[in-house]
C-alpha positions, -999 to +999 in steps of 0.1 A: -004-740-524+004-706-507-026-687-495-025-650-484-050-654-455-064-681-433-090-695-456-094-714-489-119-705-516-118-668-520-153-654-525-168-689-528-162-692-490-161-655-483-198-647-486-207-652-523-229-682-517-252-673-546-232-687-575-231-664-605-238-690-631-250-677-665-257-712-677-250-743-656-244-764-687-212-744-694-197-756-661-178-789-661-147-806-647-137-802-611-159-771-608-190-792-616-178-818-591-176-792-564-212-781-569-223-818-570-205-825-538-222-795-522-255-811-534-246-842-515-242-822-484-277-807-488-293-839-501-296-828-537-280-836-570-263-802-572-263-771-550-256-736-564-265-717-532-247-726-500-234-715-466-198-702-466-185-727-439-199-756-459-181-746-490-148-741-471-151-775-454-156-791-489-125-773-503-104-786-474-118-821-479-109-820-516-074-806-509-068-833-483-080-860-507-055-848-533-028-845-506-019-809-515+000-790-489-014-756-480+006-728-465-015-701-449-007-665-441+018-662-470+023-627-484+045-624-515+076-603-510+098-610-541+105-633-570+135-646-588+137-651-626+164-667-647+160-657-683+123-659-690+115-683-661+104-679-625+126-700-603+114-691-568+090-668-549+098-655-514+072-646-488+073-619-461+074-647-436+107-659-450+092-689-467+106-696-501+088-717-528+106-732-557+088-749-586+090-757-623+056-740-629+037-712-611+000-703-611-011-668-599-046-675-587-049-643-568-076-617-574-050-590-576-023-606-598+006-599-575+028-627-587+021-617-623+031-581-616+063-590-597+072-613-626+071-582-649+042-594-669+022-568-688-011-558-673-038-532-673-058-515-646-091-496-652-113-493-683-099-492-718-113-467-742-139-482-766-116-473-795-087-495-783-104-528-792-133-514-812-158-521-784-190-504-774-194-512-737-160-502-723-147-469-710-168-442-694-206-447-699-228-421-715-258-435-696-261-457-665-298-465-661-294-493-635-284-491-598-290-454-601-306-426-580-342-426-592-350-391-581-329-359-580-307-355-549-287-324-542-250-333-539-237-302-521-229-298-484-251-266-485-280-275-508-278-256-541-243-241-533-215-258-553-190-237-534-198-255-502-183-287-515-196-322-522-212-346-497-192-377-486-190-406-511-193-383-542-162-380-565-151-346-578-151-338-615-175-343-644-169-380-648-150-378-680-158-382-717-181-411-728-162-439-743-128-428-731-107-450-709-098-442-672-080-457-642-113-467-625-122-503-616-157-514-608-167-511-572-161-536-544-183-547-515-187-574-489-212-602-495-230-605-462-241-638-447-269-625-425-300-639-410-333-627-394-334-657-371-330-641-337-316-672-322-289-675-349-278-639-354-252-617-339-257-581-330-241-558-355-223-529-338-215-496-355-179-490-364-157-470-341-154-443-368-192-440-373-205-405-380-241-402-392-231-371-412-212-393-435-245-407-447-261-374-455-265-384-491-284-415-482-307-394-459-314-369-486-321-397-511-346-413-487-363-379-481-364-373-518-381-406-524-407-399-497-413-365-512-419-380-546-444-405-531-422-435-537-426-452-503-390-465-500-384-501-487-353-518-475-353-540-505-344-510-526-311-506-508-297-541-507-305-575-522-307-605-499-304-638-518-315-667-495-291-695-488-299-728-469-308-727-432-322-692-432-290-674-442-283-649-470-258-637-495-266-600-495-255-580-525-257-544-537-289-529-550-299-494-561-283-460-561-269-462-526-261-496-511-233-519-500-211-510-530-185-484-518-184-466-550-152-448-560-132-459-529-111-488-545-091-471-572-058-476-554-064-512-543-052-531-574-016-519-571-014-511-534+008-529-509-007-552-483-009-526-456-028-502-479-051-529-491-059-537-455-068-500-449-090-500-479-107-533-469-113-518-434-128-487-449-152-508-469-162-527-437-166-495-418-187-480-446-210-511-448-214-514-410-222-477-409-246-480-437-265-507-419-264-489-386-277-457-402-307-475-418-314-493-385-313-463-362-313-428-378-346-409-374-343-396-410-349-432-422-385-442-426-397-463-397-406-493-418-370-495-430-355-490-395-377-517-380-369-542-408-331-535-406-332-541-369-342-577-375-310-585-394-276-596-381-246-617-391-251-655-388-233-665-357-219-698-370-202-682-400-168-664-402-160-674-366-125-658-366-137-624-379-168-620-356-193-630-382-180-605-408-169-619-442-132-626-444-129-617-480-135-583-497-152-588-530-125-577-554-145-577-585-116-565-607-080-555-601-051-560-625-058-578-658-029-594-678-022-582-713-010-613-733-009-623-769-047-628-768-070-603-751-106-614-746-129-586-756-165-577-760-164-593-794-157-627-778-186-622-754-210-613-782-199-643-803-185-622-831-150-636-824-144-672-814-112-683-797-098-714-814-081-728-783-107-728-756-099-739-721-133-731-707-165-711-713-177-678-701-215-676-697-224-647-674-236-612-685-211-586-695-214-571-660-198-541-644-209-525-612-206-487-610-172-471-611-178-436-598-204-413-583-205-379-598-225-347-602-243-338-634-267-309-638-268-303-601-278-338-591-259-369-580-255-398-604-237-432-605-216-441-636-203-473-649-229-500-644-233-524-674-255-555-677-257-571-711-266-608-716-244-632-735-245-668-747-217-691-736-185-685-755-150-699-755-121-685-734-087-687-751-057-707-737-035-677-747-055-654-724-043-673-693-006-674-702+017-644-706+037-634-736+066-658-740+090-629-739+078-620-704+075-653-686+076-689-698+064-708-667+035-688-653-003-692-656-028-664-647-063-679-647-079-652-625-064-619-636-064-632-672-060-612-703-093-594-710-107-559-713-127-544-685-160-553-700-150-588-711-136-595-677-169-584-663-184-615-679-155-639-672-149-629-636-172-655-620-161-681-594-170-712-614-151-699-644-120-692-622-122-729-610-125-741-646-096-720-658-075-731-628-080-767-637-071-761-673-040-742-662-029-771-640-034-795-668-013-774-692+013-770-665+017-808-662+022-811-700+048-783-700+067-799-672+067-834-688+078-820-721+102-793-707+086-766-728+074-731-722+037-728-714+032-709-747+044-740-766+020-765-751+003-785-779-033-773-778-048-805-792-031-826-766-043-803-739-078-803-754-080-841-753-070-842-717-094-815-707-123-833-724-113-866-708-115-847-675-151-835-683-143-799-690-168-781-713-150-764-741-177-759-767-213-746-764-239-769-779-273-756-770-298-782-761 
């Protein structure tokens, strides 16, 4: 196993301690074992909210039990292919890995891309797959500015330019596709326990003028008699031992809207700059709410009681070690998961797991319409558990015969918004590994794995492949 950074587990150990479930009954196999073992740690049958360090310790325990070697700080440099097969991957460190099968379990799909596998970035037009929830949204009612806020540097004067954190242009035509991916943020493991929290310093680049839009929004809320509270600007979900997983909430929050478009295909240095910009933005957002006199006193006083948990993320000063990359590249294979799968109108005949979460997209841009600032792109539509196709985690055979892509799988923007949950990535990873073993034993391309044989093994390993409501 080659890992880009110093930690196992991605977002599960990087701050997302409030598991996005959808329906627990849809989760089986090793993923379910993981949550049961978390439960053992906390003295329960299962545990779906947890501290980051507890999750990481459990991952290392499971890896060690399986005797899987882990190579940290490995950044992909190049790949070699012979015919339609990957033969080796080389890292910037000089390390070379050779294998019969490869699994790209990254959030970005870097191995997939270097292997010349087809992929998409951004939102498809609704017309491409006959969908209704893809592309640019005509209306975005949630996580929205609830009162009118002037977007211009000089109020009322478009020629003065836009305030920071607003994108130029009219947002595009409803239903059309674009290059935008849903926004990223950091999931914050904070606490209000004074004995257990670290002070949160402002970033070196902090400039309160950058948060003029937030100040105006607060003032507009007060003027409208809304009495703003901190809970309108972020969403703390409580974890064990007085800690949180804090997520975005409302029109201006921890989501750094519109600032991630280059990330999916950027090199490592550029991605680090983007991640740092997200950290600086979030630290500045918190510092502004805690200190600026334009912020209502009740919000300032409450924010001052918060800080990072001092026993989490020890090597990054209490700050999460993983940027929440909600969406980057998405493979385009022989089977593309779409809104129709999520709605149950189309059923994959070769399931290797179930999706169960809402069709969920965070906002993709912040724009100006009719002289006021608006967010665009948020979608939240419930689903019932549905099957995810085996063909959606393997490339076209003409592109690569020995690669699995269980994270940046083949799905449209809106279908990916439902599938992109950490338990589902675990499930698809297990199914990919099982199929890889069959392909190795039988010396066949991954596209030729006998599905019925794979299905029998997955069911024997307690994967959930069909939804049977109880």
